N, C-alpha and C positions, 0 to 999 in steps of 0.2 A: 409075240413079236409087235408094240408099238410102231405098222405100216406106216411108210411116210406121204407125200406128194410129191405129182410134176404141174408141170402147164399141160396144159395142153395146144393142138395144135389150130384151133379156131378159140377165140376169144374171151365167149361167150360158155368154154368149157364143156368137153365130152363129153358122154355118159357114159362109158366105156371106161374100166380101168386100166390105163398107165400106168398108173404110181412105178411100177419100176421093183414094187416089194414082191416076194417069194409069191409066187403061184400067179401075176397078172400078164397081159397079154405082153408087154413090150415097156420099156421107156426111153419116150424121147432125148434123149441124153446118152444109149446106149449104139453103138455102131452106125453113125450118121444116122438114123429112121426117121426123123425128121426133122426137127430145131437143133441146128450144124450147121458150123459155116461161119461162127463169126468168135468177134474177139470185143466183148463188151465187156468186160474187169466186172463181171459177176461178180456171187458168191450167193452164204444163203445163211439164216444164223434160226437155230432155234433155239425157242425155250419155254419152260414150263414153270404155273406157279398154279400151290389148292386154288378153287376160284372162290376171289372173295381176297385174298391175301397176297401182299406184297412181293416175298420169298424166293427164291428159286427152290427150286428142290428135285431130287437126281431118285428117290423115290419114292414113292405112293402104298397107296389102302388100300384098304377093300374095302367099295363103292364108295369112297371121295372120289369129288368132282377134280378137274383140275382145267386150266384155261394154254392150250397149246399156242403160243405166240411165231409168227412164220416172218419173216420177211429175205424176202430175192432182191440183193444192194446192185445198182449197176447203173455208174454215175454217167455210161451212153446211152441209157437205153430210159423211155416213157414207159415201155407198153411192156408188164407182167401179167404170170397166171401161175397157178399152183391144183394138185390136185396130191387127197389124203386120206390113208385108212386105217385100222387099225385090225393089229394081229394080234397071237399071244405066241408062245411056247415053238406051238405047230401049225404055226401060219394061216391059225383060222381065224374068223377075226372071235374082238376080243368087249369087252365095254360096249356102248353108248358115247354114237359122237350128235351134241346139238349144239347151240349159240355160237351158228353160224355167223361172222361178221358181215356189213355192210357188203356187197360187191362178191357174195361167196356162199355157200347154198347147201345142204346137204342130198345126198345121193345114195339108191341100192344098183351093186354093179359086183359082178362074180360071187357073190354071194355072202357082199361084204357092203359094209356102211361107209361113204368116203368122205371128206368135204374137198370142194371142186369153189374154181374162181365163176361168179358166175357174169361177168365183164373182166373187160380188159382193165389194170388199178398201174397207178403210174409213183405209188408209191412203196407198192409191193410187198406192204401187209397189212398178214389176217391173225386172227383169232377162232377159234373153234372152242367148242366143251369136249374133253374125254370128261368118262362117268368109269371108275373103276366095273371090274367084276364084282359081285361078291362074292366068290370061291374061285380070286385068281391061282393062275402054274406055276407064277415064277414070272421076271424080268420078261422087261415091256422095251420095246425102240423105234423111236422112229425114224423111222426109212423118209428121207424127202431130198425132192426134188424141185425143184422147180426152170420157167424158162423166163428170161431178160429177151424182146423182141424191138427190133432196129423199126419199126411202122411203114416195112416196105407191102404188107400185104400177104406173104407169102411164106414160109418157110425157112428161104434161104438165109440167112449171113444174123439168123437169132440163133444167140446159145448158151445151155440146157447147164441147171448144176443142182445136185446134191448133196445132201445134209447129214451125218444119222446120229443118232443118243439113247443111250440109254437109260431108263429108267432102275430099279430092283425095287423088289415086292420089299413092305415093311410092315413087319408079322406084328410088334411093338403097339405095344395101348396109350403110349406118348405120347404128343410132340411129333412129326414129321426127323426122318434123325440130319437131313437137311438143317443147314448150318449157318444156311448163306444171309450175309444180314447186307447186301449191295439193293439197291436201285436196279427192278428187275426194269429195260428199255434195251431195245431194240431198234435198229444196229448198231454195236460199240466196237471198231469203230462207226465213225457216222457221218454220211457224206450234207447229204443236202434238209433230208428227214431222220427226225428223232421220232419212234413212239415209247409210251410211258400211260405201264399197263397197271391205273391206280390213278381216276381224281384228283386235278389239282390245273388250276388258270394259267400259272405257271412259272419255270425254271431262273433259276440261278444258276449263272456258269460266271470262274473267275477264272483269269486264267495265270501266266507266270507269272504276269506283272502285278496282277494285286486285284486287276481295274474285275469290276462285276455288272453283268448287262444282265437283262432280264428279260428275257428268251416268252413269250406267252404259246401254249398248250390250247389247240382246238381241237376236241375231238380227236380226246386221245394223243396228237401232233405236235409236236413243233420242230418251227420251220429256220433249215440252222441256213439256206442257203445268201441271209447276208450278213451270217460271222465269217471272222477268220482260221482257217484251218490253224490246229496245234492244239494244244493240251485243256483241259480244262478240269475245276472245278464241279458236278453242279450241284447244287443242293435243293428242294424243296423244304417243301411245311407238305406232311402228312399226316392226322388224327393228334396234332398238341406235337409229334414228334419232329425232327430236321432229320433227314436224310439226306447222307455225301452218298456221292459216288467220281471217280474221278470218265470223262469221257475227252477222247481224241478224237478230232473233226480232220477231218481228211477233204484235202482239194474237191473242190464242187466241181 
C-alpha cells in the first residue's frame, strides 16, 4: 500500500518513521503521543496525477511516474508539516520517491523512502513524485497525516489529521482508467490559498452573480485572502483549452 505522511514534532522534520503506516514507530495523531490538544479546524486533501498531466487519477500503471499533492488545511494555524512513505500490499517499500517540492526532502528510515518537510510551511502544501515499480503486486494506498501547529514552540495545542487514498493497478495498455476532467486544484473547498498543479499565470473566478475576478498565480499558488467566501466557477487556459471547475471558498 502507498503509505502516507505525517507532521513531525520539529519544524525541520524528524528522521525516523512516524508516518502512522503499518510497521511505523508511531503516529503523532494517535493516543496523544505528541501533537495533540488543539482545535484548529485542520483537514487534509490528497491528489494524484500522472506526472506532467492535469487530470486526477485513481489507478496507476507499472513503471509510470505520478505526482502526489498534499494539502494540510487550517484557518487557525501558520505552521504545518508532513511525512510520507510508499508501501506495497505486503507493507514493504514500493517504487521510488523523488522530486520533493520546496520545503521538503526525501530521506531513508525504517527500510523505507520517506518524503518529509525540511521546514515548517504556512501554506501546508507539498508535492513529490512516486514512480510505480516495474512489477507491481496490486493496489496501493496513500496513508496521509499532517500537523497544524499553534506556533507555541511546543507540541501542546497542536492538531494532527490523517487521510487515505487508494490507487488500483491498471493493467490495460491504453490510457489511465481515470476519466476525471476537472482541473487538479488543492484544496477545494479552499480558504486562504489555492494550489494549482499545472503552469498558469492567473485564474478566473466567476461568482453566482456573474462577476468575474482575475487572480494571479505565483509559484503554483493563488492568494484567495481578498476573495469573498462563496461558490465560484474557476477557469484557466491550458495548452489552448479552457478548463472549468467549481470552487468553494470558505471563511478566511
